[in-house]
C-alpha positions as CSV (number, residue, x, y, z in Angstrom):
1,M,-16.4,-10.4,11.3
2,E,-16.6,-7.2,13.4
3,I,-13.9,-6.6,16.0
4,K,-15.8,-5.1,18.8
5,D,-13.0,-3.1,20.5
6,L,-11.8,-1.5,17.2
7,K,-13.8,1.8,17.2
8,L,-13.9,4.9,15.0
9,V,-12.1,8.0,16.4
10,K,-13.4,11.5,15.9
11,V,-10.8,14.1,15.1
12,S,-13.3,16.8,14.1
13,D,-16.8,17.1,12.6
14,R,-15.2,16.4,9.2
15,I,-12.4,13.9,10.0
16,Y,-12.6,10.4,11.5
17,Y,-10.3,7.5,11.5
18,L,-10.3,3.8,12.3
19,P,-7.1,3.0,14.3
20,H,-4.5,0.5,13.1
21,L,-4.6,-3.0,14.5
22,E,-1.1,-4.4,15.1
23,E,-2.3,-8.0,15.5
24,F,-3.3,-8.1,11.8
25,D,-1.0,-5.4,10.5
26,W,-4.1,-3.4,9.6
27,C,-3.3,0.2,8.8
28,T,-5.2,3.3,9.9
29,L,-8.1,4.2,7.7
30,G,-9.3,7.8,7.4
31,L,-12.4,9.6,6.4
32,V,-12.9,13.2,5.3
33,I,-16.5,14.4,5.0
34,G,-17.1,17.2,2.5
35,D,-20.3,18.9,1.6
36,E,-20.4,17.2,-1.7
37,H,-18.1,14.2,-1.5
38,V,-16.7,11.9,1.2
39,L,-13.1,10.6,1.0
40,M,-11.7,7.4,2.4
41,M,-8.0,7.6,3.0
42,D,-6.3,4.2,2.2
43,S,-8.4,1.2,1.5
44,G,-7.3,-1.4,4.0
45,A,-6.0,-4.9,3.8
46,S,-9.0,-7.0,2.9
47,D,-12.7,-7.3,2.7
48,R,-13.1,-7.8,6.4
49,H,-11.0,-4.6,7.1
50,V,-13.3,-2.6,4.8
51,A,-16.3,-4.2,6.5
52,Q,-15.1,-3.2,9.9
53,F,-14.6,0.4,8.7
54,F,-18.1,0.6,7.1
55,A,-19.7,-1.0,10.1
56,Q,-18.2,1.7,12.2
57,L,-19.4,4.4,9.8
58,D,-22.9,3.0,9.9
59,E,-22.9,2.7,13.7
60,N,-22.0,6.4,14.0
61,N,-24.5,7.5,11.3
62,L,-21.7,8.7,9.1
63,P,-21.8,8.7,5.3
64,R,-19.9,6.0,3.4
65,P,-17.2,7.3,1.0
66,D,-17.7,8.0,-2.7
67,T,-14.0,8.5,-3.2
68,V,-10.9,6.6,-2.0
69,A,-7.2,7.6,-2.1
70,L,-4.2,5.4,-1.6
71,T,-1.0,6.6,0.1
72,H,1.3,3.8,-1.3
73,W,1.3,0.3,-2.7
74,H,1.8,-1.9,0.4
75,W,-0.8,-4.6,0.8
76,D,-2.4,-3.4,4.1
77,H,-3.2,0.0,2.4
78,T,-4.4,-1.3,-1.0
79,Y,-5.8,-4.8,-1.0
80,G,-9.1,-3.6,0.3
81,L,-9.8,-1.4,-2.7
82,A,-11.3,-4.3,-4.8
83,H,-14.0,-4.6,-2.1
84,I,-15.1,-0.9,-2.1
85,K,-17.8,-0.4,-4.6
86,N,-19.3,2.7,-6.3
87,T,-16.3,4.9,-5.7
88,V,-13.8,6.9,-7.7
89,S,-10.3,6.1,-6.5
90,F,-7.0,8.0,-6.7
91,A,-3.3,7.1,-6.5
92,N,-0.1,8.6,-7.8
93,R,1.3,7.0,-11.0
94,D,4.0,5.1,-9.2
95,T,1.6,3.5,-6.8
96,N,-0.7,2.4,-9.7
97,R,2.2,1.0,-11.7
98,Q,3.2,-1.2,-8.7
99,I,-0.4,-2.3,-8.2
100,E,-0.5,-3.3,-11.9
101,K,2.6,-5.4,-11.2
102,M,1.0,-7.0,-8.1
103,Q,-2.1,-7.9,-10.2
104,T,0.2,-10.3,-12.2
105,W,1.6,-12.0,-9.1
106,E,1.0,-15.7,-8.4
107,W,0.1,-16.6,-4.8
108,T,1.7,-20.0,-4.5
109,D,4.3,-20.6,-1.7
110,E,7.0,-20.9,-4.3
111,A,6.1,-17.6,-6.0
112,M,5.9,-15.8,-2.7
113,K,9.3,-17.1,-1.7
114,R,10.8,-16.0,-5.0
115,R,9.5,-12.4,-4.4
116,L,11.1,-12.3,-1.0
117,E,14.4,-13.5,-2.3
118,S,14.3,-11.0,-5.2
119,G,13.3,-8.1,-3.0
120,E,10.0,-7.6,-4.8
121,D,8.0,-7.8,-1.6
122,L,8.4,-7.4,2.1
123,A,9.2,-10.3,4.4
124,F,7.6,-8.3,7.2
125,S,4.2,-8.5,5.4
126,Y,4.0,-12.2,4.6
127,P,3.1,-13.6,8.1
128,H,0.2,-11.1,8.2
129,I,-0.9,-11.8,4.6
130,N,-0.9,-15.5,5.4
131,G,-3.1,-14.8,8.5
132,E,-5.5,-12.5,6.6
133,Y,-5.7,-14.8,3.5
134,P,-5.3,-18.5,4.5
135,D,-7.1,-19.0,1.1
136,K,-4.9,-17.0,-1.3
137,S,-7.6,-17.2,-4.0
138,R,-9.4,-14.5,-1.9
139,I,-6.7,-12.0,-2.8
140,K,-8.2,-9.4,-5.2
141,I,-6.1,-6.4,-6.2
142,A,-7.6,-3.3,-7.9
143,K,-5.8,-0.3,-9.1
144,A,-7.0,3.3,-8.7
145,T,-9.3,4.7,-11.4
146,V,-7.6,8.1,-11.4
147,E,-3.8,8.7,-11.5
148,Y,-1.8,11.8,-10.7
149,D,1.9,12.5,-11.1
150,D,3.2,14.3,-8.0
151,K,0.3,16.2,-6.6
152,L,-3.5,16.6,-6.8
153,L,-6.0,18.8,-5.1
154,L,-9.4,17.4,-4.3
155,D,-12.3,19.7,-3.6
156,L,-14.8,17.7,-1.5
157,G,-17.1,20.8,-0.9
158,G,-16.1,23.0,2.0
159,V,-12.9,21.1,2.6
160,H,-9.9,20.5,0.3
161,V,-7.4,17.6,0.4
162,R,-4.0,18.1,-1.1
163,M,-2.3,14.9,-2.2
164,Q,1.5,15.2,-2.5
165,K,4.2,12.8,-3.2
166,I,7.3,13.4,-1.0
167,E,10.7,11.6,-1.0
168,N,11.1,9.4,2.1
169,S,12.7,6.2,3.4
170,H,9.7,3.9,3.5
171,S,8.6,3.6,-0.2
172,Y,9.4,5.5,-3.3
173,D,5.7,6.1,-4.1
174,C,4.4,7.5,-0.8
175,S,2.1,10.4,-0.8
176,V,0.6,12.5,2.1
177,F,-2.9,13.9,2.2
178,Y,-3.2,17.4,3.7
179,I,-6.7,18.5,4.8
180,E,-6.3,22.2,4.5
181,E,-9.2,23.7,6.4
182,E,-8.8,21.2,9.2
183,K,-5.0,21.7,9.5
184,T,-4.6,17.9,9.6
185,I,-2.3,15.6,7.7
186,F,-2.8,11.9,6.9
187,L,0.7,10.3,6.5
188,G,0.0,6.7,5.6
189,D,3.4,5.1,6.3
190,I,5.7,7.8,4.9
191,R,7.4,8.5,8.2
192,Y,8.6,4.9,8.7
193,E,11.7,2.9,7.7
194,D,12.4,1.0,4.5
195,L,11.2,-2.5,5.4
196,L,12.7,-4.3,2.4
197,P,16.2,-4.8,3.9
198,L,16.7,-7.5,6.5
199,K,17.2,-4.7,9.0
200,P,14.7,-1.8,8.5
201,V,16.5,1.4,7.8
202,Y,16.0,5.2,7.4
203,Y,18.2,6.9,4.8
204,S,19.6,10.3,5.8
205,D,19.1,12.2,2.6
206,S,15.5,10.9,2.1
207,H,14.7,11.5,5.7
208,E,15.8,15.1,5.5
209,K,13.8,15.6,2.4
210,L,10.7,14.2,4.1
211,I,11.0,16.6,7.0
212,T,11.6,19.5,4.6
213,G,8.5,18.4,2.6
214,L,6.3,18.1,5.6
215,R,7.3,21.6,6.9
216,K,5.7,23.1,3.8
217,Y,2.3,22.3,5.4
218,D,0.7,24.1,8.3
219,F,-0.8,21.2,10.3
220,D,-1.7,20.7,14.0
221,K,-2.9,17.1,13.9
222,V,-1.2,14.0,12.4
223,I,-2.8,10.7,11.5
224,S,-0.2,8.0,10.8
225,G,-0.6,4.6,9.4
226,H,0.3,2.6,12.5
227,Q,0.2,5.1,15.4
228,P,-2.4,7.0,17.4
229,L,-3.3,10.6,16.6
230,M,-0.5,13.0,17.5
231,S,0.4,16.7,17.3
232,A,2.8,18.3,14.8
233,D,5.3,18.8,17.6
234,E,5.2,15.1,18.6
235,L,5.7,14.1,15.0
236,Y,8.8,16.3,14.4
237,A,10.3,15.2,17.7
238,Q,10.0,11.6,16.7
239,L,11.4,12.4,13.2
240,A,14.3,14.2,14.8
241,A,15.1,11.2,17.0
242,V,15.5,8.8,14.1
243,Q,18.9,7.2,13.5
244,T,19.7,7.3,9.8
245,N,22.1,5.5,7.5
246,E,23.5,6.5,4.1
247,R,21.8,4.7,1.2
């Protein structure tokens, strides 16, 4: 099912993204077009999320990806991977270990409740998962085919993407993707709170380390997992305004 008002956004001749959709908790999906390879950034929540992305690529006469990279393990960024064929996929080791754990999960109401009570999964996600997957047998979870530890450089031909794990509040496994020649950074959800507690929270030490880590990159444009395109100045202003707690 195509959602007619969810359209691809052009950042440059090499970079495009499909905006987030709050109604379904769909994250932003990105595309980097190299001379030799095309990278999809995050894989989406489901087969229909992937289908929406590919339909927009086709409509705009853009190439489909032959590589995919995951920013972190949360469902809206990873459950689409099983529905993307003929690609090489990348994730850091911690993300892939968590995906392997999710592959063992049962999807009964009882099992889902136990995961929430134990803190294995996010209560925030479950209403959206239930909406996206009324039939839980449709949930397919695939891990990435290539793992890296803390960083990896991809040469797509004429454009390079640096994948870097940075400490943050949102999730222990988050990586950012820096597109060097385009001075653009794809954040996934790394700039957001930890959603596992009952009240979402930023942690002061981790938040400072995130800001320090981001300042190592010279970027002008910022693509976030659940926000519109912004400038570096806008991002740093938002990060500076965050209220943090001690862990």
